[in-house]
Structures are given as structure tokens and as C-alpha cells.
C-alpha positions, 0 to 999 in steps of 0.5 A: 500500500505504501507504494500506491500512487496516493501514499508514495512519499508519505510514510506517515499516511501509509503507516496510518492506513496499515494501522487502520486496516489491522484495526478494521480486521480486528473489528470484523473478524470474519474478514480473516476467513476470507480469501487473502487475495480478495481481502488485499484487493479490497484494501487496495480499492479503499486506498485507491479512493484515498479513504481510511479503512474505518467503519466509523467514517462511513466512507467505505466498508469491507464486507465478508461475503462468504470467503470473499471480501468486497469493498462497499462504498458508503454514503459518506464516501459518495459525499467525500467524492462529490466534495473532491470534484470542487463543484459542490459547496454543501451537501445535506440530508435529513429524515422525514417523520410522519408528524413533520410538514413536508412538501416537494415538487419536481420539475422546472419549478422544483421546491422542497419544504420541510418543517420538523414537528414542533420541538418537544412533540413526538415526530412519529415514525420515519417515512422518508429522507432527502438530500440537497446538494448546493453547487459552487455556481449557486444552483441546487438540486435535491433527491427525495426517497420514501421509506418504501423506495429505501426498502426496495434498495435494502431488499436488493442488498446481499447483506440485508439480513447479515448480522454485520449488515449496515441495514441492521443498525 
């Protein structure tokens, strides 16, 4: 890893990466049951994106699928990559609860209004989420997903029922 193009010349960064990799494997011991080549390849992919192996950062995960270790880009990794484009000034996301006021329209005159339920009152169950991206040129875009839309994606996940799955937590 220290010879990769992202860590060349920076021994401290390479050492930090290797220490993080060891710590990651300690926290996910099932990775030790995986094929060594797939595990090394997964860590190389994490290094390629210039992420640190960490389940805390949410940037990229290495998930054991039987005997194969596979890297999985996390939402925070997507956010990090978007910020690296130098075109995004801000990305925010929020959960919509059933007692919140929420309206949105897509199209040429798109709008999004989210007013959380009055402070101190029960917000109810989560019913969806949204993300807003603000670009450096001043433009904005958003994406809204209902709970049903999110569950469709969950059901496509091979790890949806795994005890190590992010979907469980």
C-alpha cells in the first residue's frame, strides 16, 4: 500500500492506513476467513479512493461475503467524492417523520419544504429522507426517497439480513 500512487512519499499516511486496516480486521473478524487475495484487493480499492479503512467514517466498508471480501462504498464516501470534484459547496440530508410538514415538487419549478414537528412533540415514525446538494455556481438540486423506495434498495442488498449488515443498525 505504501507504494500506491496516493501514499508514495508519505510514510506517515501509509503507516496510518496499515494501522487502520489491522484495526478494521480486528473489528470484523470474519474478514480473516476470507480469501487473502480478495481481502488485499479490497484494501487496495479503499486506498485507491484515498479513504481510511474505518467503519466509523462511513466512507467505505469491507464486507465478508462468504470467503470473499468486497469493498462497499458508503454514503459518506459518495459525499467525500462529490466534495473532491470542487463543484459542490454543501451537501445535506435529513429524515422525514410522519408528524413533520413536508412538501416537494419536481420539475422546472422544483421546491422542497420541510418543517420538523414542533420541538418537544413526538415526530412519529420515519417515512422518508432527502438530500440537497448546493453547487459552487449557486444552483441546487435535491433527491427525495420514501421509506418504501429505501426498502426496495435494502431488499436488493446481499447483506440485508447479515448480522454485520449496515441495514441492521
